[in-house]
C-alpha positions, 0 to 999 in steps of 0.5 A: 579270340579276345576282343583286344585282338578283334578290336585293338585299343585306340586313342580316344582323341584321334583313334590311333593305336594305343597300348591300353583302352580308354587312353591317349596316344603319345601325340595327343598326350603331348597336346595336354597341358597338365596342371601340376604343382606349383599351383594356387592351393585354393584355386588350382591355377598353375604358377609359372615359378616354383617358390618351393612352398604352398602358396595362394594366388592373389585372386584366392586372397582377394576373392576367396571362393566358397569351396575349399580347394579346386583341382583339374587334370589339364588346362582347357585347350588342345587335346583337353578341350577336344575331349570335353567337347566330344563328351559333352556335345557329340554324345561320346559317353564312352569318353567318360571312362578315360577322363574320369580315370585321369581325374581320379589320379589328379584329385587323389589328394581331395579324394583322400578327404572326401566322404561323398562325391556329388556331380554338378546337376543339370536342370531337368529340361537341359538334361532332357535335351542333352540326354545325359549329364556329363558331370554324372558320367565322370563322377561315376568313374571317379567313384569307381576308381576311388571307392568314395560313394557317389550320391547324385541326389544330394544337389538339385538344379532348380532354376533353368539358367541361360547358357554360361558361354559368353557371360562375364564373371558377374553375369555368371554369378547373377545367372546362377543365383538360386540355381541349386538347392539341397532337397529336404529329403537329402539333408540328413544324408548330407549333414556333416559330410566332406563333399567332392563336387565333380564337373567337366570344366571349371571356368570362372568358378561361378558354378562351383561357388553357387553349387558349393554355397547350396551344399554348405547351406544344406549341411555339408561340412566342406566342399572341394571341386574336381574338374577335368579341365580348367580355364585360366591363365598361369600366375 
């Protein structure tokens, strides 16, 4: 007897029956606010009105990010925030499969140009406390789905920063100064590569900018960002 008969697939959010493993039921899927065009081509923030052509948001023009482009599956609320929270804080590592598959689909445009996937690293003390890096778990799935190689050792978190939750954008930027570095032994592997940086949530972009700056200084040709969810209002 197959495992599918013994253990039928269930929704990763609410445990209701589903047709495929590692997926969502119709109700939980409806609770996801997917990010699709039209959106800012640089920041990936959705526009309320489709003007029929690729556009940059005022924020991207006034304060251009260090990275080239950012994309995410959904806005960080409802089902999306529930899934991220369970993956990150409830040790539900099996959630990475479903979230990573969705990320690979949402980031297909970025993946078609990427030469290497790099997860946003955790500092060794935070990794020891949490026991796993959720960005690494997601990056592995995205790599498997896209066949773009993943190299988690191209970027290191060398500064033990305080938690970003509750900090303003400027406080986050200050908190992350000098937090990331490309190890000397990794620079030859990174040189000239188009990098896709993976994280679970994109908030103000402070972490993405700090990590991208370190990768570019370490020799990367360009950096794009792919997250499962992003915090930000519609434009």
